[in-house]
N, C-alpha and C positions, 0 to 999 in steps of 0.2 A: 504494500499499499504506499502510495506517495503522500507524504505529510507536508513537504515544503519544497519549493523550487526557487532557485536563485540562478539568474542567467540574464541574457541580453534580450531586451524587448525588440522583436523583429517584425511583428505584425499586430495590428489592432483594428477592431471595428466596434460598433456600439455594444456588441454582445460577447465577443470573444477575442482573446489575445493569442499570440504565438510567442512563446519564450524559448530561446535557443540555449540549451544546457549541454555544453560539450559536443556541439554539432548535431544534437537532436532537438527537433522543434516540437514542443508540447503545446497543444491547443487547450486553452484554459478559459472556461466561462466565468465571467466576473460580474458582480453588480455594479451599478453606476457609482455607488459610493467608494468603490475601489478604483474604478476607471479614472475617476477625477483626480486621484492621487498619484497617478503613474507619471514617470518621466517621458520625454519624447522618445520616438523610435531610435534605437541604438543605445538607450540608457540601460542601466543595470537595475533589475527589479528582484524583489524577494516576495513571494506569495505563499501564504499558508493555505494548504491544499486539503480539500475533502475529495476523496476518491469514491466515485459512485459507480458500482458495478451492476450491470443488468444483462438481460439475455441478448441484447444487441451489441454489447461491448463495455468499454470503460469510458466514463467521462470525468474530467477534472474540473472542479470548481475552486476558484481562488479568491482569497481575501487579503486585504492589506494588514490586518492584524488578527490575533487569535480570538479576540472578543467576538468579532463578527462571524468567524467560523464556528464558534461555540453556539451562537444564536442560530445560525443556519442549521446546525445539526439538531437543535431543539425543535426548530420549525418542522423538520422532517418527521418528527414523532407524532405530529398532529394528523389526525385522519383526513385524507383527501389533499394533503399538502405534499407535493412532490418538489424535486429540485428546481424546476423552472419557476414555479410559483414562489418558492422560498427566495430565489434570486430577485424576483420582482419586488418582493417585500423589502429586501435589504437594499434594493436600488432606491426605494422611497425613503427609507429610514435606516440609519446605522443601528448597530446592536443596542446601545444604551437608550437611544430615542424610542426604539421599538419596545424595549423592556418597560420603559416608563408608560408608554401608551397602553400596553397590555395590563401593567399593574393598576393603572387608573381606569381600566375598562373604557378607554376613549374610543368607542366604536365609530364616532364621526371621523377621527383621524385614520382609523384602520380601513374604513370603507373607501377612502380616497385613493387607496393603492390599487393599481390596475390588476384586476383578476380577484380581488377580495370583495365579496358581497357581504351582506349583513350576517348570513349564517356562518360564513367562514370567519368573519370577525368575531362573532360570538364564541365560536369553537376555539379560536386562538386565545381569547381572554379566559375561557373556562379551563382549557387544558394546560396553558402555559403560565398562568398567573403566579402560581407558587414557585415554579422553576425559575422564572425571569425575575421574581422578587429576590430570590437567592443570588442570582447573577448580579443584580445591581449592588447588593451588599459586597459580594466578592470583588467586583470590578471597581467599586468606589463610585459607581454612577457616571463615570466619564469614559468615553472612548479614548484609547491611547494609540497613537501612530507607532508603528514598529520601525519607522525610518529614523535616521539620525544616530548619534553616537550612543545614546542610552540603549537603543534596541540592539545595536550590533556588538557593543562591548561593555563589559561590566566594570571597566576601569581597572587600572593597576595591573594590566596584563592578564586578568582572569579570563576563563573561558567566556565567549560571547554569551550574552543573555539568552538569545534565541536557541543556542546550542544547549544550555542548561535546562531550559524549559522543555525542549524536545526530549532530553534525556530523562527528565522526571516523568513526562507523559508516557514514554516507552516503558519505564520501570513500573508505573501504576498499572498499565494495560497488562504487562507480563504477570503482575501480582493478581490479576483477575478482576480488577475494578471495571465496571461498565463504562462505555464511552461517554454516556450522558453525565455521569458522576465526575469523570475525569475532566470533561469540558468545563464544568462549573468551577473547578478549583484552579484551572490553569491561569486565569487572569491574576488571581492573588499571588500565585507562585511567580509569575513574570514580574509583578510589582516588587516582591521581596527580593528577587534576583538582582534587580537594579540597585539594591542597597548593598550588594557585595557578598551576599550569602552564597556558600558553595552548594554542591550537589547534595551532600549528606543532610545538611540543614534544611534544604528545600524539600527533600523527600520526607523528612520527619514532619515538616509543617503540613504537607499535603496529606500524609497519613493521619495526622491529628484532626484535620478538617473533615476527612472522610470517615473517621471512626464514629460510631454512635455516640451522640451527645457532644461531638467535637465542634 
């Protein structure tokens, strides 16, 4: 499963990018909120990837930060919401804005999203209210860009923050934690990683959060 891509942006249109990684071009579908943050063609990009496998093949969905990918994955747990609609939702609102709209049951805002009618908006509010309330607590209610020095380096020559977070994510999945639970804890782990914590401390923090009553 592809979790992250870093390479040269060699193609783009309103719905899809092509990222060249070592001579291989990966087609990645992205929401508008990610598209707006990309450099010009020829620039270097890092995308957090959700790999969607189905009977027709594999599709890659990319996001500029882990928060939006986590919300995308939560959207997929809602009945009748597939990847295309989830992308449309995150094209209209980034993860924290959507989380607040669902927490507040703002159906008027949700039904302005293309493809989301009243019944779907009600389903989103009902099925994701608790999960996205937890997301806002973990993420601090603010979307964070993964670009810039903080996202790529932990300072002082430490392992890059993105690498630490990916290592913690892999460890949690190997320990048997479900994807939805892991996605909820990653924003807090990334925030802690920026303070200089190493892998062992980050993993302990994640396990504490995921433990009953944590």
